[in-house]
N, C-alpha and C positions, 0 to 999 in steps of 0.2 A: 536495188538488186534487180538484175535483168532476169528474164525467163531462163536463160542458159545457166546463170548462177543458181537459180532456184532448183533447176533440175539436178545440179551436182551437189546440192546441199543434202547431207545425210538425214534420213527420216528420224524423227524423234521416237525413242523407245517409250512404251507405256511405263508409268511409274510402278504399276502392278506387275511383279515378276510372273504371275500366273497367266498374264495376257501377252507375254513376249514370245517371239519366235513363230514358227510356222504352225498352222492349224491342221485340221479342224479342232474345235474345242470338244472336251469330253467332261462328263459329270464326275467329279471327285468325291463330293460329299452330298448327302441327302439333306433335305430341309430339316429333318429331325436332328441330325448331327449339328447343323448350324445353329439351331435354336438352343440346343444344350450348350454349345460353345459360347453363345451369346449370354446365356444365363450364368455360366461359369465365370466368364470375364466380368460381367456386371457385379455379381455378388462378391467375387474376389476383391475387386476394387473397393467396394463399400466396406468390406471387412478390414482391408488394409488401412483405409483412410479413417475409419473410426477406431481401429485398434492402435495405430501409431501414437496418437497423443496420450493413450493410456499406458502404453509400453514405455514411452519416453516422456513422462509428465514433466520432467525437468527441462525439456528442450524449449528453445525460444518460441517455436511455432505452436506448442501444445495448447496454450490458452486460447489463441485465436482460432485454431481448428475446432476446439470444443465449443466456442461461441458460434461458429458457423453451423455446427450440428444442432445447436439449441441447448447446449449444456450437457453435463456428464450423464444425467439420467436419460435424456432423449438419445444421446449417442449410443448408450447401452441398449436401448430398445431397438434402434436401427441396426446395430451390430447383431443382436440376437435374431432379429427378423431375417436379415440376410443369411444368417447361419441356418435357420429353418428352411428357407428356400433352397439353399445348397444341399441340405440333407434330403429334401423331397426329390429334387431333380436327379440327385445321385442314385437314390433308390429306384426311381423310374428307369434310369439309364442301365442300371444293373439288371433289372427285369428284362429290359429290351435286349441286352446282350445274351442273356440266358435263352430267351425265346428265339433269338436269331440262330443260336447254335442248335437248339432243339429242332427247328424247322428247316435247317440247312440240308440240302441233298447230300453234301459232303461235309459233315461236322468236323472231321479230322483236319480239313483244310483251314477251318477257322481257328482250330486249336494249335496246329503245328505246321501249317503250310505257309505259303507266301502271303496269304490274307490275314495271318494271325497277329494278334497283339501280344501274344505270350512270348516272352524272351526265350530264345533257344540258342544252341551253340553257334549257329550261323551269325548271330548278332555279334558275338565276340570276334569272329573272323572278319566281319565287316568293319568293326572298330579299328582293327590293326591295318586293314586294307585302306581305310579312309586316311589314316595318318601317313601311310606309305604314299598314297596319291597326293596328299598335301605337299610332300617334300620331293617327289620324283615325277609327278604328273602321269604315272603309269598305274594300270590295274585298279581303276576306280571300282568300288563295290557296286553291285547291281541290287538295289533295294527292291523289295516287294511292295505291298501296299503300305507298310509301315517300316521305317528304318529304326535302328537302335535308339536314336535320339528321341523319336516320337514315342517309342515304348517307354523310355525313361521318363518322359513327360507324363505319360498316362499313369504309370505305376507310382511315380512321385506324387501325383495328385491323390491317388488312393491312399498311400502312406500318410500323406498330410491330412486327409479327411479323417482317417482313423485316429491319429494322434491328436490333432487339433480339435476335431469334433468330439472325441471321447473326453478329453480333458476339459473342453468347454462346457460339456453337459454336466460334468461333476461340479465345476465352479458355478454353474447356473442354478443348480439345485443342491446347495450344500446341506440343507436340513434333511433332505431325503437320503442322500448318500452317507451322511454322518451316522445314520442308524446302524450301518454295518461296515463302514470303512474307518480305519484309524485316522487320526488327525494329520499324520505326516503325508497321507495321500493328497491332501489339498495343497500342501506346499509343493509336492512333486508335480501336481496338475498345473499349478500356476507357472512353474519353471518350464515345463514341457510346452504349455500353450503359448507362452510368449516366445520362446526360442525357436520352436518349430515353425511358428507363423513367420518369424523373421527370416528363417532359412528359406521358407516357401516363397516369400516376397522377393528375396534376393535371387533365387533360382529363376523365377519367372521373368523378372525384370532385367536380368543379365544374361543367363544362359539361353532361355527360351527366346527372348527378344533378339539376341544376336543370331541364333541359328535360323530363325524364321524371317527376320526383317533386315538385320544389319550386316550380314555377311556380304562381302563384295559382290557376289553373284545374285544376291537377293535385294540389296539396298535399292530404294528405301522402304519397300513394302511388298509383302506377299499377301494378297487378299483372297486367296483361294477358299479359305474357310468362311469368308463373308458372302461371296456370291456363288460358291460351290463348284466352280468349273475352272479348267485350265487347258492350255494348248497342248497338243501332242508333244511338241518339242519340250515343254516344261516337264511333262510326264516322262519323256525319254531321259531327261537329265536327273530327275528326282526319284522316279519309280519305274525303271526300265523293264522290270519283270512283268509289270502290269500291262505295259504297251504291247508286249508279245501276244497277249491274249485278247486285245481289243478288236472288235468288229467295226471298223471305220466305214464299211459300206452300208451299215444300218441307217435308217432314216433318223434325222435330227429330232429330238424330242425335248419339249419344255418341262416334262416331268423329271423329277430328280432321280433318275435311274442311274446308279453308279456304273461307270465305265461306258455308258451309252453316249453317242455323239450329242453334243449340246449346242444350242445357239450361243453366239458371243454374248457376254454381259451387256446389257443396255448402258447407254451413257449415264442414265440416272443411277443404275445399280453400281456402276464403277465409281461415280462421284461419292455416293453414300458410303461405299466400302472404304474409299480413300480417306474421307473425312473422319469416319468412325475409327479407322485404323490409326491414323496419325494422332487423333486425340488420345486414344488408348496408349500409344507409344509415348507420347509426350507426358502424360500423367504418370506412366510407369517410371520414366527417367526422372521425373520430379520426385517420386517416392524414394528412389535410390539416393538422390541428393539430400532429401530430408533425413534419411536413415544415417548417412555419413555425417551430416550436420549434428544430429542428435548424439551419435557416438562420440564425436569430438567434443561436444559441449558438456555432455553428462559424464 
């Protein structure tokens, strides 16, 4: 290849969607947000991989998976340990959200404005606008800090935590709860725990993965939650209302200050985020395959 050919060869785009397009970079997530997300991801995978061979004990892979975990008893201990970790960081995150609202100079903005995680009528309008944009290419919705799908993810996790966590605690301590609950509650808890966990796994590994990583404009990876920053062009496409209020003339900071200009992710951070992201994506797709295999076999 000559130098002239090399000059005309198009530049390769980063695998990470959050690093594509024009800069500068801005901080999208704090370190605390990313740690909680990492804990959520890790514990969720442990819960799924230890729960699947119990839910589908008749599946061909169940015995081998139980052997890898060290047997049924050890798998149960690991499953419950991951559940406790999930409950602890969830409680910490709820306290964090409450304190954030209490200390905010404009609490209403966090509860009902463009920075809010609370669903409101604009989300319904954005939903229909999004479908209109899919088919016509016109009138794309302008999301704030969180779009309706991100809110669906968040409250879906809360719903799952209440149902799966509540039923799991009942099943964990049957002697305690049998003192004041009728016996049929334990049958209901068993059904709810298994089915809601299955729904949660399918939602995360299909809907969430597609929206975050596998959409044509996102493929193959969006690592913004891993390294915490994104280009302005990414923000203009995903969260344009936030870009309107950015102060891009402010100095770049390595502190995780949301919306502040940020340095680009280092090569090491990009590689770690990509490796971690692809492993998570691959294991999630593998879990969907195992669920389909188990449903067909059992």
